[in-house]
C-alpha positions as CSV (number, residue, x, y, z in Angstrom):
1,X,-62.1,-2.5,18.7
2,X,-58.6,-3.9,18.3
3,X,-57.0,-5.7,15.4
4,X,-56.8,-9.3,16.5
5,X,-55.4,-9.2,20.0
6,X,-53.1,-6.2,19.2
7,X,-54.0,-2.6,19.7
8,X,-53.3,-0.5,16.6
9,X,-50.1,1.6,16.9
10,X,-51.0,5.3,16.2
11,X,-48.4,8.0,15.7
12,X,-49.6,11.4,16.9
13,X,-47.4,14.0,15.2
14,X,-48.6,17.4,16.3
15,X,-47.6,21.0,16.2
16,X,-47.2,23.0,19.4
17,X,-47.5,26.4,17.9
18,X,-49.9,28.8,19.6
19,X,-53.3,27.2,20.3
20,X,-52.0,23.8,19.0
21,X,-49.9,23.4,22.2
22,X,-53.1,23.2,24.2
23,X,-54.5,20.8,21.6
24,X,-51.5,18.5,21.9
25,X,-51.7,18.5,25.7
26,X,-55.4,17.5,25.6
27,X,-55.1,14.9,22.8
28,X,-52.2,13.2,24.6
29,X,-54.2,13.0,27.9
30,X,-57.4,11.8,26.3
31,X,-55.9,9.2,23.9
32,X,-53.5,7.8,26.4
33,X,-56.4,7.2,28.8
34,X,-58.6,5.7,26.1
35,X,-56.9,2.3,26.2
36,X,-58.0,1.1,22.7
37,X,-54.8,2.2,20.8
38,X,-51.1,2.0,21.4
39,X,-50.2,5.7,21.0
40,X,-46.8,7.3,20.1
41,X,-46.5,11.0,20.6
42,X,-44.1,13.3,18.8
43,X,-44.2,17.1,18.9
44,X,-43.1,19.7,16.4
45,X,-42.0,22.8,18.4
46,X,-39.9,24.6,15.7
47,X,-37.1,25.5,18.2
48,X,-34.7,23.8,20.6
49,X,-32.8,26.5,22.5
50,X,-29.1,25.8,22.2
51,X,-29.6,23.1,19.6
52,X,-27.2,22.4,16.7
53,X,-29.6,23.8,14.1
54,X,-30.3,26.8,16.3
55,X,-26.6,27.7,16.4
56,X,-26.2,27.8,12.7
57,X,-25.2,31.2,11.2
58,X,-28.6,31.6,9.4
59,X,-31.6,33.8,9.8
60,X,-33.8,32.7,12.7
61,X,-36.8,32.0,10.5
62,X,-34.7,29.5,8.4
63,X,-33.4,27.8,11.5
64,X,-36.9,27.5,12.9
65,X,-38.1,26.0,9.7
66,X,-35.2,23.6,9.6
67,X,-35.9,22.5,13.2
68,X,-39.6,22.0,12.4
69,X,-38.7,19.8,9.4
70,X,-36.3,17.8,11.5
71,X,-38.9,17.3,14.2
72,X,-41.4,16.0,11.5
73,X,-39.2,13.0,10.7
74,X,-41.3,10.6,12.7
75,X,-43.8,10.7,9.9
76,X,-41.3,8.4,8.0
77,X,-40.4,6.2,11.0
78,X,-39.7,2.5,10.6
79,X,-41.2,0.2,11.5
80,X,-44.4,1.9,10.3
81,X,-47.2,2.6,12.7
82,X,-50.7,1.4,11.8
83,X,-52.1,4.9,11.5
84,X,-50.7,8.4,11.4
85,X,-52.5,11.3,12.9
86,X,-51.0,14.7,12.3
87,X,-51.8,18.4,12.6
88,X,-48.7,19.6,10.7
89,X,-49.3,18.2,7.3
90,X,-47.2,20.7,5.4
91,X,-44.1,19.6,7.2
92,X,-44.8,15.9,6.3
93,X,-44.6,16.6,2.6
94,X,-40.8,15.9,2.4
95,X,-41.4,12.5,4.0
96,X,-44.2,11.3,1.7
97,X,-41.7,8.9,0.1
98,X,-42.3,6.8,3.2
99,X,-45.9,6.2,2.0
100,X,-44.8,4.3,-1.1
101,X,-45.9,0.8,-1.8
102,X,-46.2,-1.6,1.1
103,X,-45.1,1.2,3.5
104,X,-48.3,3.2,3.0
105,X,-50.4,3.8,6.1
106,X,-53.7,5.7,6.6
107,X,-53.1,9.3,7.4
108,X,-55.7,11.3,9.4
109,X,-55.0,15.1,8.9
110,X,-56.4,17.5,11.5
111,X,-56.4,20.9,9.9
112,X,-57.6,24.4,10.6
113,X,-57.2,25.9,7.1
114,X,-56.3,25.2,3.5
115,X,-53.6,27.0,1.4
116,X,-56.3,29.3,-0.1
117,X,-57.5,30.3,3.4
118,X,-53.9,30.6,4.7
119,X,-52.9,32.9,1.9
120,X,-55.9,35.1,2.4
121,X,-54.7,35.8,5.9
122,X,-51.0,35.9,5.1
123,X,-50.5,39.7,5.7
124,X,-51.8,39.4,9.3
125,X,-50.4,35.9,10.1
126,X,-47.0,36.1,8.4
127,X,-46.5,39.9,7.7
128,X,-46.2,39.2,4.0
129,X,-48.2,39.4,0.8
130,X,-50.0,36.4,-0.4
131,X,-47.9,34.1,-2.5
132,X,-48.2,34.3,-6.3
133,X,-46.5,33.0,-9.4
134,X,-44.0,30.2,-9.0
135,X,-44.2,30.2,-5.2
136,X,-47.9,29.8,-5.2
137,X,-47.8,27.0,-7.8
138,X,-45.2,25.2,-5.7
139,X,-47.3,25.5,-2.5
140,X,-50.3,24.2,-4.4
141,X,-48.4,21.2,-5.7
142,X,-47.3,20.4,-2.1
143,X,-50.9,20.7,-0.9
144,X,-52.1,18.3,-3.6
145,X,-49.3,15.9,-2.9
146,X,-50.2,15.8,0.8
147,X,-53.9,15.6,0.2
148,X,-53.4,12.6,-2.1
149,X,-52.0,10.7,0.8
150,X,-54.6,11.6,3.4
151,X,-57.2,9.0,4.1
152,X,-59.4,11.1,6.3
153,X,-59.6,14.8,7.0
154,X,-60.8,16.0,10.3
155,X,-61.0,19.8,9.9
156,X,-61.7,21.6,13.2
157,X,-64.4,23.8,11.8
158,X,-67.0,24.0,9.1
159,X,-65.1,27.0,7.7
160,X,-62.0,24.8,7.2
161,X,-64.2,22.0,5.8
162,X,-65.5,24.4,3.2
163,X,-62.0,25.2,2.2
164,X,-61.2,21.6,1.7
165,X,-64.2,21.2,-0.6
166,X,-63.1,24.1,-2.6
167,X,-59.7,22.4,-2.9
168,X,-61.4,19.4,-4.5
169,X,-61.5,17.0,-1.5
170,X,-64.4,14.6,-1.7
171,X,-67.0,15.3,1.1
172,X,-66.9,11.6,2.0
173,X,-63.3,12.1,3.2
174,X,-64.2,15.0,5.5
175,X,-65.4,14.7,9.1
176,X,-65.6,18.0,11.0
177,X,-64.4,17.3,14.5
178,X,-64.1,20.2,16.9
179,X,-61.1,20.2,19.3
180,X,-62.6,20.2,22.7
181,X,-61.4,21.2,26.2
182,X,-61.2,19.5,29.5
183,X,-64.6,20.4,31.0
184,X,-63.5,19.3,34.4
185,X,-60.7,21.9,34.3
186,X,-62.5,24.7,32.6
187,X,-65.7,25.2,34.6
188,X,-67.7,28.1,35.8
189,X,-67.4,29.8,39.2
190,X,-70.4,30.9,41.1
191,X,-70.8,34.6,40.4
192,X,-72.9,37.4,41.5
193,X,-73.5,40.6,39.5
194,X,-71.4,43.3,41.0
195,X,-71.6,47.1,40.7
196,X,-68.0,47.8,40.0
197,X,-66.1,47.9,36.7
198,X,-66.8,45.0,34.4
199,X,-63.8,42.5,34.5
200,X,-62.7,41.8,31.0
201,X,-60.2,39.0,30.0
202,X,-58.1,38.8,26.8
203,X,-56.0,35.7,26.1
204,X,-53.8,35.6,23.0
205,X,-50.2,34.9,22.3
206,X,-49.9,37.0,19.1
207,X,-51.2,40.2,20.7
208,X,-51.5,42.3,17.5
209,X,-53.1,39.7,15.3
210,X,-55.6,38.8,18.1
211,X,-56.8,42.4,18.2
212,X,-55.0,43.2,21.5
213,X,-54.0,46.8,20.5
214,X,-57.4,47.4,19.2
215,X,-58.9,46.4,22.5
216,X,-56.4,48.6,24.4
217,X,-57.3,51.6,22.2
218,X,-61.1,51.1,22.7
219,X,-60.5,50.6,26.5
220,X,-58.5,53.8,26.8
221,X,-60.9,56.0,24.8
222,X,-64.3,54.7,25.9
223,X,-64.2,52.3,28.8
224,X,-61.3,53.2,31.1
225,X,-63.6,53.9,34.1
226,X,-66.2,51.2,33.3
227,X,-64.0,48.2,32.7
228,X,-60.8,46.6,33.9
229,X,-58.8,44.3,31.6
230,X,-56.6,41.3,32.3
231,X,-54.3,40.4,29.4
232,X,-52.6,37.1,29.0
233,X,-50.0,37.1,26.2
234,X,-46.4,36.2,25.4
235,X,-45.8,39.6,23.8
236,X,-44.5,42.7,25.6
237,X,-47.5,44.8,26.5
238,X,-47.2,47.9,28.8
239,X,-49.4,47.9,31.8
240,X,-51.6,51.0,32.2
241,X,-54.2,51.9,34.8
242,X,-56.9,49.2,34.7
243,X,-54.8,46.9,32.5
244,X,-52.9,44.0,34.1
245,X,-50.6,41.8,32.0
246,X,-50.0,38.1,32.9
247,X,-47.7,35.3,31.6
248,X,-49.5,32.0,31.9
249,X,-48.8,28.5,30.5
250,X,-51.7,26.6,28.8
251,X,-54.0,24.8,31.3
252,X,-52.1,26.4,34.2
253,X,-53.9,27.1,37.5
254,X,-53.3,30.9,37.1
255,X,-55.0,30.9,33.7
256,X,-57.9,28.9,35.1
257,X,-58.2,31.4,37.9
258,X,-58.3,34.4,35.5
259,X,-61.1,32.8,33.5
260,X,-63.1,32.1,36.6
261,X,-62.7,35.6,38.0
262,X,-63.7,37.4,34.7
263,X,-67.1,38.7,33.7
264,X,-66.6,38.8,29.9
265,X,-64.0,37.4,27.5
266,X,-63.0,39.7,24.7
267,X,-60.7,38.9,21.8
268,X,-61.5,41.0,18.7
269,X,-59.1,38.9,16.6
270,X,-58.3,40.1,13.1
271,X,-57.2,36.7,11.7
272,X,-58.1,33.4,13.2
273,X,-58.9,29.9,12.2
274,X,-60.5,28.6,15.4
275,X,-60.5,30.3,18.8
276,X,-59.3,27.6,21.2
277,X,-59.2,30.2,24.0
278,X,-62.8,31.2,23.2
279,X,-63.9,27.6,23.9
280,X,-62.0,27.7,27.2
281,X,-63.8,30.9,28.1
282,X,-67.3,29.5,27.3
283,X,-66.5,26.3,29.2
284,X,-65.6,28.6,32.1
285,X,-69.1,30.1,31.9
286,X,-68.1,33.4,30.2
287,X,-70.0,35.2,27.5
288,X,-67.6,36.3,24.7
289,X,-66.9,39.1,22.3
290,X,-64.7,37.8,19.4
291,X,-63.8,38.7,15.9
292,X,-66.1,37.3,13.2
293,X,-63.4,35.5,11.3
294,X,-62.5,31.9,10.4
295,X,-64.5,29.3,12.3
296,X,-66.0,31.6,14.9
297,X,-69.6,30.8,13.9
298,X,-69.0,27.2,15.0
299,X,-68.3,28.5,18.5
300,X,-70.4,31.5,19.2
301,X,-74.2,31.8,18.9
302,X,-74.7,35.5,18.2
303,X,-76.8,37.2,20.9
304,X,-77.1,33.9,22.9
305,X,-73.6,33.2,24.1
306,X,-71.8,36.4,22.9
307,X,-71.1,38.8,20.2
308,X,-69.4,38.3,16.8
309,X,-67.9,41.6,15.7
310,X,-66.0,43.0,12.8
311,X,-62.5,43.7,14.3
312,X,-62.7,47.4,14.2
313,X,-63.1,50.1,16.9
314,X,-66.8,51.0,16.4
315,X,-68.2,47.5,16.3
316,X,-66.1,46.5,19.3
317,X,-67.2,49.5,21.3
318,X,-70.8,48.9,20.4
319,X,-70.6,45.3,21.7
320,X,-69.0,46.4,25.0
321,X,-71.6,49.1,25.4
322,X,-74.3,46.4,24.9
323,X,-72.6,44.1,27.4
324,X,-72.5,46.8,30.0
325,X,-76.1,47.7,29.4
326,X,-77.0,44.0,29.8
327,X,-74.6,43.2,32.6
328,X,-77.3,41.6,34.7
329,X,-77.9,39.0,32.0
330,X,-74.2,38.2,31.4
331,X,-74.3,35.3,33.9
332,X,-77.2,33.8,32.1
333,X,-75.4,34.1,28.8
334,X,-72.4,32.5,30.5
335,X,-74.6,29.6,31.5
336,X,-75.7,29.1,27.9
337,X,-72.1,29.3,26.8
338,X,-71.2,26.5,29.2
339,X,-74.0,24.3,27.8
340,X,-72.7,24.9,24.3
341,X,-69.3,23.9,25.4
342,X,-70.7,20.7,26.9
343,X,-72.6,19.9,23.7
344,X,-69.9,20.7,21.1
345,X,-66.5,21.0,22.8
346,X,-66.3,18.1,25.3
347,X,-62.7,17.3,24.7
348,X,-62.8,13.8,26.1
349,X,-65.9,12.8,24.1
350,X,-64.6,14.4,20.9
351,X,-61.3,12.6,21.2
352,X,-63.1,9.3,21.8
353,X,-64.8,9.9,18.4
354,X,-61.3,10.5,17.0
355,X,-60.1,7.2,18.4
356,X,-63.1,5.5,16.8
357,X,-62.1,7.0,13.4
358,X,-58.4,5.9,13.9
359,X,-59.6,2.4,14.7
360,X,-61.8,2.4,11.5
361,X,-58.8,3.5,9.4
362,X,-56.6,0.8,10.9
363,X,-59.2,-1.9,10.3
364,X,-59.9,-0.7,6.7
365,X,-56.1,-0.8,5.9
366,X,-56.0,-4.5,6.8
367,X,-58.6,-5.3,4.1
368,X,-57.6,-6.1,0.6
369,X,-57.2,-3.0,-1.4
370,X,-60.2,-3.8,-3.6
371,X,-62.4,-3.9,-0.5
372,X,-61.4,-0.7,1.1
373,X,-64.1,2.0,1.0
374,X,-64.0,5.7,1.0
375,X,-65.1,6.6,4.6
376,X,-68.6,8.0,4.9
């Protein structure tokens, strides 16, 4: 569907922090190939090495925040696009003035958490206590200001959708839409059960928060002779016997190879909204052991495609013991994981649904205000 003979111009303003970098690569590839919209892509990286902001004599955190705010300026671009999609809503708040009067455009917000959920994880995500007092009131005001300008929310999990409902968002403005993966890139290898150590794979940029040190501790104390571990992270992690550390870019051939060679994906994350890498593992035909936090229940079917564990040593060790005892059924669990990925996390199909939603928003915006309906 196009508006007249013109494709709607859609601004995609997305964060590239952590798992969102992979999301941005995928959404650009899928929406560019779709052909029904005229897309504009802008990224928020939070840092340009050697840039003018980065050379200011200020703490690094302040410089990174300033850079991110500068990169979010396309939200207020003129001439206005027909629809704005964004995954970095908080950074758009200073630019909400661009939504006044005739400049207003539909905003589709993809989100993985709300302020309430963010603050509950603040000690692990940001190494700080949850905000309170004036700072919390200011953050709540910013969230309300943003939400008032959002036409449609596309939370990436039911956990995030529940947070939106608690924040007062009408359910008719919420459409859960999982971020998928490229199923032609992430696909299973033909595997045979072998008698050697079980090959584990951990992928997580923030090694501590993702439960990396917990996994190393459990490996060292209980599984050093029964498992090997490949670690993919941006953090500095010492290699020890049986543990190999890799630096891999998202969607890179080396990362694909590591998934295809592993027997089991393990990430006992302590704080997580949605495990993008868990979906990659399942699409690669791997059963998974992951922390039971955030939107994990949208991804893992307990006992069928993997284990959901409390991110502590004893539950993690118990899941690994169970996986070793059932190692001959791990390939079957991996096959089920692949089927789940095909059913829920087909990135191309899910982003085609997103394009449909963007087209609906563009068409609705062209109607007289009295005829515009809240999306069902």
